[in-house]
Every structure is written in C-alpha cells, then in structure tokens.
N, C-alpha and C positions, 0 to 999 in steps of 0.2 A: 595356153597349155592348161589342161583340166587339173584341178586340185581335188584330190580325194579326201573325204572326211577321215580323220585319224580313227583307227579302230584297233583297240588293244585287247589283251586277254581279259582284262577286268570288264570291258564292255561286253564281250562274249559271255562271261560268267554272269553278269547282270541280266542279260537277255534270257539266259538259261534258267536262272532262278525265278524271274518273273513268269516265264512260261510254265515252270513247275507249280508255282503258286496258283496261276490261273487254272491249271489242270486240276489241282486239288479242289478249288472252289467249284469248278464245273461238275466234277465227280460228286461232290457233296450235294449240290443243288439240283442236279439233273433229275427231271421227272417230278419236281415239286413246284408249287406255286411260287416259291421264293426265287426261282430262276428268272421270272419275269421282273421281279423287283430289282434283282441284280443287274439285268440288262438295262433297265431304266436308269439306274444309278450310273452305270458305265456310259450310257449316252450323255447324261448330264455332265459327267466328267470330261468326256471328249469335247463337248460344246464349250466347256469352260476353258480347255486348253486352246481351242481354236480362237476363242475371243481374246485370250491373252496374247496369242501370236499376232493377231490382227490389231492389237492395242485398243480394243473396245473396252475402255476402262470401266464404264458404268455397269455394263452387263457382266463383265468379268468379275467385278467386285461383288455384285449381287449373287452370282453363282458360287463365288468363293465362300461367301458367308453362309450360303445355303448348305454347301458341302461340309464346311468346318463345323457348323452348329448342328448338323444332322448326325454327327458321329454317335452321340449318346443315344439318339432315337434309333439309329441303326442297330446298336448293341442290344436294345430292348426287343426290336422287331426280330432280329436274327439270333436271339438268345440260344435257342435249341440248336440252330445250325452251327453257330460259333463253338458251342460245347462239343458237338459231334466232329467238327473240323479239328479241334485240338486233340480229341481222342484218336481221330484218324491218323494224325501225324505221330502221336505218342505210341500207337500200337501197331503201326505198319511194320511188317516183318522185313526190316533191312538186313537181318542176319542171313536171309536166304538170297543168294545171288539171283536165282531164277525169279524171285518175287520182284526184285528191283527192275530187272529187264522186262518183266510182264507189265509193270506199271508204266514204263516208258514206251511200251508197245514195240520194242525192238526184238527182232527174231522171235516173235511170239510163237509161231508155229513150230519152231525148233526146240524151244526150252520149256513150253508149257506142258504139263501132264494133264491131258484131257480127261475130264471127269466123266465117268460112265453114267450119264444121266438116264439112259434107258433102263438100266438095272435098278436105279433108285426109284424111278416112276413105276416100274413093274411091281416092285416090293410094296409101294404105296397103294397101288390099285388092288393088290391081293389083300392087304390089310384093311382096305376100305370095304371090301366084300364081307369080311368077318367082323367089321367094326372094332378093329384092334387100334387102340390109340397109339400114336407115334408122333415124335417131334425130331426132325432132322435139320441140323444147322450146317450150312455149307460156307466155309470160310472163303473170303475173297482176298482183299489186300490187307485188311486189318488183322493183326495177329491175335488169336483167341486163347493164348496160353493162360491168360488170367482167369479164363472160364474153365479151361481143361483141368486146372488144379483142383477144382471142386468135385470132380468125378473120377472115374477109373480110366487110365490110359491103356489103349491097346494099339495094335498096328495090324490092320487087315485090309487087304485089297477089297474095294467095293464089290459086294455081291448081293444079289436078290435074296438068296437063302440066308446069308448072315444077317442082313437087316431085318428080315422077318423073325429070325430066331432071337434077335436082341429085344424086340418089342413084343415077343410072345408073352401072353398074360402071366404065365407061371415062371417066366425067366427072371432071375435076380437082377438083370440089367435093364428091365423095361422102364423103370422109373426114371424121370428126368429126360434130358435131351442127349442125342448122339451127334457128335461133331465130325464133319468130313473135311479133310484138307487134301488138295490135289485129288488123287484117285484112291485115297485111303481113309478108312474109318479109324480115327485116332483117339476117340474118347467116348465113353458111355456114362450114363447116370450123372450128367452134368447139370448143375443148378444154374439156372439163367436168371438175370434181373427181370423183375416183373414190371410191366408198364403201369403207371398210375394215371393214364389218360382217361379222361371222363367221356371221351367220344366213343369208346369201345362198347358196343351193345351188351346188355346184361346177360344175354343168352350165351355169350362166350365165356368159357371157364378159364382156369389158371394156365392151362397149356397154351391157349391163344394169347393171353396176356404176356406170357414168358416169350413167345415167338415175336410178338410185337415189340417187347422190351428190348431184346437183344438186337433187333433190326433197327431200332431207334438209336442205339448207342454205338453200333458198329455198322459196317457195310455188308455184313453177312446176309445171306438169304435163307429162308426157312421153308421147309415143306412140312405140313402138319396134317395128320389124319385124325378126325374127330371120333372119339370113342362112342359118342351118343348117336351121331348120324352117319358116320362113315365118310363124311365129306372131306375131300382133299383141298387144303388151302395153301396158296402160295403167298408168302409175305416178304416184302422188301421195303426198306425205308419206313418202317412202322406202319405200312398200309397193305391191305389185301390187294393182290394183283389179280384182276379178273381174266378168265379164259373160258372158252366154250367147249373145247375138245382136248383130249389127252395129247394130241399131236401139237396143238397150239401151246400147251403148257410146256411141252418138251422144248419147243422152239424158243419160248421166252426164257426158259431156264438156261439153255445153251448160250443165248445171246448175252445174258447177265454174267455168265462165267467166263466170257472171253474178253 
C-alpha cells in the first residue's frame, strides 16, 4: 500500500511564502546583471542540498562553508538590490485589493485598469516637437504616496491634452514630475529623489537624474522629454531603455505595465 507524504496547511503556507519571496527577488533582479549572480548562487545551493542528500560529506561541508561565509560578501555585492527589495516590500500598495491581485497575476485582465499608453506617448511626441520639458512617472507595484505628498494631488483621467497643458511652459504645474496611477493622473509638481550615481553622463541634467533616482528606489517607470533636445527617454530600474521606433517604445511600456 502506498504511503503519501503528510501535507498540512502549514506546508502549503510555507510553499506559498517561499514562492512569494522568489517572485519578489525575481521582480527585483529581472533585467539586471545581478540576476546571473543570483542564478549562480541558487545552483550552488541546489548542488549543496544534493550532496547533503547523497551524504557526500566532504563536498557538502565545503559548499556549506562557502555559502555561510559568503553571506556578508553577498550583502555587500547586493547592497543596492537589498535596499530596493526592502523598499519594495515596505511601499507595496497592499491597501488596494486590485494591486494584490495584480501582483499575484490572478484575474489580471479583469481587475487591472489598463493605462492609456497611446495618449501618454502622443503627448510626449507633441512636447518633443516643441522641446517642452516633461517628466512622467508611472506607478507599478510600489506605492508612491510618499512622493505624492511633496506635490499637488489631482484626479484626472489620462488625456493627451491634459498632459500637454500640465507641462506647458507657462503653466504653474510644469515644474517637477507628474505621477500616473492606473489610468489617472494623480499628482503634479512632485519632487523626486535625485540619483547620485557617477555613471550618469554630465550632459544629462537634473530632470534625468530625478527620473533615474526614482526608478532606482522604486519599480516605477519614467518617460522624460528633454527641454534641450526634445529627445524622449524611457527609464526603468535606474537605466535608459533603448528603442528605435515609437511603436517599439509603446510595446515596451505596455509590457512593463502588465
């Protein structure tokens, strides 16, 4: 007679929590060089567990010492990622039921409010032609209320005309960043944290540093129109995302917001 392995509610909860932890780690490291380091560490851990199961004591002890002694080194290597991970957990919008479901990818098509990326990009293209400076921050899973408090709160459905009027040079709202949540413009004149990275070329000004800064500290994505060149930049995870056509940019933006 077959004997089944006992499986309790706590076992199921344990698996769920580990899966959630791995999801957050993957979301944090996706698209960065650190993801390769993480995969390497995971493979070493897997080999260690296999050697323990096979009772290969010498190799198991070597790998065990390597993993235990490498904790401090990993904290140094992943310092920025760990900081962002803790911020991601602390600022995730758990108060919004839709946000929780969206993170778990359950019923996504039913509960997510699709952002009108076409209107955002049309406004950016129009402002690019007139070299009107603009900085648009689009919230994803990290709650940006701590930034919204630094500006003026509004509630307006995304519109090409409204975005252009906000960043119009003579508008009292054009300074600072505009934040978008779901399909709404929720704040203007927002003050963003400025990146202190030395890797940013000197030709980029405060607006670029602010976009990079907020994308380093949260998982928000930024669209930026340069006042000097009219160039449209897309920034995610503290880096410029390259694209060749407006259609490609729209596809990248849509993919990142789903």
